[in-house]
C-alpha positions in Angstrom: 0.0 0.0 0.0 2.9 2.3 0.6 6.7 2.4 0.9 9.3 4.8 2.3 12.8 5.8 1.3 14.7 8.5 3.1 12.2 11.1 4.3 9.7 10.3 1.5 6.7 8.0 1.6 4.9 6.9 -1.6 1.3 6.0 -1.2 1.2 3.4 -4.0 -1.6 2.3 -6.4 -2.4 -1.3 -6.9 -2.8 -2.9 -10.4 -5.9 -4.8 -9.3 -8.9 -2.5 -9.1 -10.4 -4.6 -6.3 -7.7 -3.5 -4.0 -7.7 0.2 -4.8 -10.0 0.9 -1.8 -7.0 -0.1 0.4 -4.9 2.5 -1.4 -7.5 5.2 -0.6 -7.7 4.2 3.0 -3.9 4.3 3.4 -3.8 7.6 1.7 -6.2 9.2 4.2 -4.4 7.5 7.1 -1.1 9.0 6.1 -2.6 12.3 5.2 -4.3 12.9 8.5 -2.6 10.9 11.2 -0.1 13.1 13.1 2.4 10.3 13.5 2.4 9.4 9.8 2.4 12.8 7.9 5.8 13.9 8.9 7.5 12.5 5.8 7.1 14.1 2.3 4.1 12.2 0.9 3.7 11.3 -2.7 0.2 10.2 -3.6 1.1 8.1 -6.7 -2.3 7.8 -8.3 -3.0 11.5 -8.0 0.3 12.4 -9.8 0.4 9.5 -12.2 -3.1 8.3 -12.8 -2.2 5.9 -15.7 0.5 4.0 -13.8 0.7 1.5 -11.0 3.4 0.5 -8.5 3.3 -1.9 -5.5 5.4 -1.8 -2.4 6.4 -5.5 -2.7 8.5 -4.6 -5.7 10.5 -1.8 -3.9 13.6 -2.8 -1.9 16.1 -0.4 -0.3 19.4 -2.2 -1.0 21.8 0.3 0.6 22.2 4.0 1.1 22.8 4.5 -2.7 20.8 1.8 -4.3 17.1 0.8 -4.6 16.0 -2.4 -6.4 12.5 -2.3 -8.0 10.9 -5.4 -9.5 9.4 -4.8 -13.0 6.6 -7.3 -12.5 3.1 -7.7 -13.8 2.1 -5.1 -11.3 4.9 -2.5 -11.4 5.9 -1.0 -14.8 9.1 0.5 -16.0 7.4 3.8 -16.6 6.5 3.9 -12.9 10.2 3.8 -12.0 10.9 6.6 -14.5 8.1 8.7 -12.9 9.5 8.3 -9.4 13.2 8.7 -10.3 13.3 12.4 -9.4 12.0 11.6 -5.9 14.7 8.8 -5.5 17.4 11.2 -6.6 16.2 14.0 -4.2 16.6 11.6 -1.3 20.2 10.8 -2.3 19.8 7.5 -4.0 22.0 7.5 -7.1 21.5 4.0 -8.5 18.0 2.7 -9.1 17.8 -0.8 -10.7 14.7 -2.1 -12.3 14.7 -5.9 -12.4 12.6 -7.7 -15.0 10.5 -10.5 -13.5 8.3 -13.0 -15.3 4.9 -11.6 -15.6 3.0 -14.3 -13.7 1.5 -14.7 -10.3 4.4 -16.8 -8.9 6.7 -13.8 -9.4 4.1 -11.3 -8.2 6.7 -9.0 -6.6 10.4 -8.8 -6.2 10.1 -9.7 -2.5 8.5 -13.1 -3.5 11.9 -14.1 -4.9 14.4 -12.0 -2.9 14.7 -10.4 0.5 17.7 -9.0 2.3 18.0 -10.6 5.8 21.3 -9.1 7.1 23.9 -6.6 6.0 25.4 -9.1 3.5 22.9 -12.0 3.5 20.1 -12.6 1.1 17.2 -15.1 0.9 16.6 -15.9 -2.7 14.4 -18.3 -4.8 16.9 -20.9 -6.0 15.2 -21.0 -9.5 16.7 -17.6 -10.2 20.2 -18.3 -9.1 21.7 -18.6 -12.6 18.9 -17.6 -14.8 19.6 -14.6 -17.0 17.4 -11.6 -16.6 17.2 -8.1 -17.9 17.6 -5.2 -15.6 17.6 -1.4 -16.2 20.0 1.1 -14.5 18.3 4.4 -13.8 20.2 7.4 -12.7 20.6 11.1 -13.5 22.5 10.1 -16.7 20.0 7.4 -17.7 16.5 8.6 -16.8 14.9 6.0 -19.1 17.1 3.2 -17.8 20.1 1.6 -19.4 19.5 -2.1 -20.2 21.8 -4.9 -18.9 21.6 -8.7 -18.7 22.8 -10.8 -15.8 21.6 -13.4 -13.3 20.0 -12.0 -10.1 22.7 -13.6 -8.0 25.5 -12.1 -10.1 23.9 -8.7 -9.9 23.7 -8.9 -6.1 27.4 -9.9 -6.0 28.3 -6.9 -8.1 26.5 -4.7 -5.6 27.8 -6.6 -2.6 31.2 -8.4 -2.8 30.5 -10.1 0.5 27.0 -11.4 -0.5 25.9 -14.7 1.1 22.8 -16.5 -0.2 20.3 -18.7 1.5 18.0 -20.5 -0.9 14.3 -21.2 -1.0 13.2 -24.0 -3.4 10.1 -24.0 -5.6 7.9 -25.9 -3.3 8.4 -23.2 -0.6 8.6 -20.2 -2.8 4.8 -20.7 -3.3 4.4 -20.4 0.5 6.6 -17.2 0.6 9.8 -18.9 1.7 11.7 -16.1 0.0 9.6 -13.4 1.7 11.0 -12.7 5.1 10.6 -9.5 7.2 13.9 -8.2 8.6 13.1 -6.2 11.7 16.8 -5.5 12.1 20.0 -7.1 10.6 19.9 -10.8 11.1 16.5 -10.8 12.9 13.8 -12.0 10.6 10.2 -13.4 10.5 9.2 -16.3 8.3 6.3 -18.7 8.0 7.1 -21.8 10.0 5.8 -24.0 7.2 8.8 -23.2 5.1 10.9 -25.9 6.9 13.5 -26.5 4.3 14.3 -22.8 4.0 14.5 -22.4 7.8 16.8 -25.4 7.9 19.1 -23.6 5.4 19.1 -20.5 7.6 19.9 -22.6 10.7 22.8 -24.3 9.0 24.1 -20.9 8.1 24.2 -19.6 11.7 20.6 -18.6 12.4 18.7 -19.8 15.5 15.0 -20.7 15.0 12.4 -19.6 17.6 8.7 -19.9 17.7 6.6 -16.9 18.6 6.0 -18.0 22.2 9.7 -18.1 22.9 10.1 -14.6 21.5 7.2 -13.3 23.6 8.7 -14.9 26.7 12.1 -13.5 26.0 13.7 -16.9 25.7 16.3 -15.9 23.1 19.7 -14.2 22.9 19.3 -10.8 21.3 22.9 -10.9 20.1 22.4 -13.9 17.8 21.0 -14.1 14.3 17.5 -15.5 14.6 14.5 -16.5 12.5 11.1 -16.2 14.2 8.7 -18.9 12.9 5.2 -17.6 12.6 2.1 -19.6 11.9 0.4 -18.9 8.6 -1.2 -20.8 5.7 -4.2 -18.9 4.3 -2.3 -15.6 3.7 0.4 -17.4 1.7 -2.3 -18.8 -0.7 -2.9 -15.2 -1.7 0.9 -14.6 -2.2 1.4 -12.8 1.1 4.5 -13.3 3.4 5.8 -11.5 6.4 7.3 -8.7 4.4 4.1 -8.4 2.3 2.0 -7.9 5.3 3.9 -5.1 6.9 5.2 -1.6 6.1 8.0 -0.8 8.5 8.3 2.9 9.5 11.4 2.3 11.8 13.8 -0.7 11.9 16.1 -1.4 14.8 
């Protein structure tokens, strides 16, 4: 429904008309709530009525770079429209990543999420598959086209990148879609057992929600909080999909 970068919040506009009432509600919430209207607000549909963009496609990679999925729901023209806002906030490298235009690749965060400073949870099916991506910046406002694999692109941006993989059976239940509340502290559906086991082998400790509520964990370790959920994932919704963080620890 919305996404933030720097001191700007974009109230997005969904591609499915059935969900546009949600955009309108969020717009009014941000417009009138004293705790939410501090940022510069961009009401996307008001400014660009013929375009759509969804928050699940927008990922702040680091202080210079933003990744945006060019999916069935977010178009290249939408990135071009928002480029001046990204540049105003100091982001100099905006990368539009072409995704297959189908429901299993609904948003960028259904195939990739950043879990720690140099760690990434990625759908294994994209590890070596060549994709097109577009480099947007002040010199390339319409995007300069490149071709690479998603993993190679991440490695170009982060020389220390470490990948944890989610396989196809769990990508459908949002195994690639984790919410990082701080570096190395993530939430993921407990049903994605194979993905969680990959994380545990890589140094994460798995906890259920009751253990977290009771404080039975070490705040200095990397952890994955296993949350119960089945129905939401059928609609392509994971922990990151269902939240819009305003502040991360």
